[in-house]
N, C-alpha and C positions, 0 to 999 in steps of 0.2 A: 617701196611698198606698192604692191599690186593694187590698182583701183578697179580691177575687173571682178574681184571677189569680195563679198561681205559675209561675215560669219557672226551669228548671234550665239554667244555663250558666256561663260563666266562662273557658272555653278559646277557643272560636271568637270570642267577644266578651266583653270585661270587663263586670262588673256596672255599673261607672261609665258606660261608654259606652252600654250597653244602657238604662240609666235615662234617658239623654238622649232616647231614642227612645220608650220606653214606661215609664211610672211605675207599676210593679207590684212585687210581692215576688220577689226573686231569691234562688235557693238554689244551692249548690255543684253541680257535675256529678253527675247522678243515679246512684245505685247501687241494688242490690237492697234493697227495703223502703222506699225513699224515697217512692214513689208512695202506698203504704199510709198512711204518715205524713201525706202531703199531703191525702189524702182526708178525714182526720179534721178538717182545717181548713175543710172545706166550700167549696172553690173552685168557681167557675163554669167556669174555663178552666185547664188545665195545659199549659204549653209545655215541650217537651223538645228541647233543642238539644245539649248536651254530656252525656256520661256516662262512667263508668269501664268499662274492658273487662277488664283483667287484674289491676289493683291490688286489686280486691275483686270479689265477684259482680256481674255486670251486672244492670241493671233487668230484672225478669221480665215476660214477656208477660201472665201472668195478672193481675198487679197493674194493668197498663194497661187490660186488658179490664174489670177490676172498676170502675175509674174511669169508663170509658165506660158500663158498665151502670148506674151510679148517676146518669147524666145529665150527667156532666162532659165538656166538649169537650176533647179531647186533640189538640194540634197538635205535629207534629215536623218537624225539618229540621236541616241543617247537619252533624251528626255522628251520635251515637247516636240522636238523634231521627229522622234520615233513615232509618237502618237499621230501627228499630222500626216506623216509619210504613209502610215498604215491605212489612213482614211483616203488618201489622195494618190496612192501609187498607180491606180488604174487611170488616172488623169495626167500622169507624167512625172509626179514627184518621185525622186529616187530615195529609197529607204536603205539604211545601212545598219548592221549590227544585231546583237542579241536582243535588245529591247524592242527594236522594230519588228524582228521576226516573231517575238512573243506576242506583240499586238496583232500582227498580220495573221498569225495562226490561231488567235483567240485564247491563247494561254493566259493573257492578262487583257483586261477590257477597260478598266477605269483609269482616269487621270490620277486618281489617288495612288496608283502604283508607282508613279514617278514623282509625285508632288513633294516638295520640301518647303520649309520656311527658311528665309535667308536674310543676312544683314544687307540692307539696301545700299550701303556705302562700299562694303568690301566684297559683297556677293558670297561671303562665307556661309555655307549651309549650316543651319542651326538644328536641323532634324535629319532623319535618315529616310531615304526612299524605300518603299516596300520592296521594289524590284531588287534593290541592292541587298536587302536583308534576306530575301528568299534565295538569291544567288549564293550568298555566303553560307547560309545554313545548309544548302544542298551540297556545297563543297565540304562542309564540316561533317555531314552525314557520310559522304564518300570516304572521308578520312577516319570514320568511326569515332569521332569525338562525341557525337550524339547519334541516337538511332532515329528511325523514321517517326516513331510515336512522339519522341521529344521534339523533333523538328516541327511536326504539325501543331504541337501544343504551343511552342514559341511563336509560330506564325499566327495562330489564333489570337494570342495576346497582342502581337504586333498590329494585326488588323483591327483590333478593338480600340486601339489608341488613336485619337485624332491626329492627323498627319503633322501639325506643327509641334506636337509634343512627343513624336515618335523618335526616341533615341535608344541606342543599345542599352544604356544604363537603365532606363525606365522599363524597357522590355524584359531584360534579364531580372530586374528586381521583382517584377510581377509574375515571372514564370516560376513554375513549380519544380524545375530541375535542381539537382544538387548544387551546392556552392562550389564544389570541386569542378564540376562540369561548366559552371558559369565562368570560373576563372580561366579554364581552357578555351572557352568560346571567345571571351574578351580578348585573350592573347591572339587567338587564331584570326578573328575577324579584323583585328587591327593591322594585320600583315597583308591582307588581300586587297588588291586594287579594286575599287568599286566597278561594277559592270557598266555603269553609266559613263565613267571616265574611260574605260576601255573602248566603249562605243564612240565616245567623243574623239578619241585618237584615231579610230578607224575612219570616221567621217573626214577628218583633216587629211589623213593619208590618201583617201579616195579622191578628194578635191585636188590634192597635190599632184596625183597621177594624171588627173584630167588636164591640169594646167601645163603639163610637160608636152 
């Protein structure tokens, strides 16, 4: 196991699946103070994918900047990593993926877009991130499963639901689209890999190339 790289994840991609891509040290979703602890282990690279938002204080900008100032490469993407990278890319943090670019370009702005509630023991997400919902609905629109008006209506419903309760089941139940289209959407969305997971894989692949 490489001791030069530490990656914070578990929600967007499991530690087991991540290990199959990149054999490094994996830690739980990052929270305030975790980067300071990681710095003490003298890593060469820190990857931030997942982090906590409301369960406890979120990872601070200052601790990431401290890591960068000490010569540690900090790569972010997927979820909390994407948000912090969009805020700190001008200071040296590297941002990777769709979600990072959406934040950097101002397409999304709130932490609510990537926030989910999860099982603290298994890290299994118990709600759905808004950025994943919008990504999948856009694909469904391209495939003409729904039209733009229906997509916007579903998104409006999704945004109105508090993030811990935001599930496809609840969203589709409260949406006004036909039952037939709901069935098609449920089937379609279940087959698409979440954009946060795609970005998590991209972060790991980026770090893997850096290590070579």
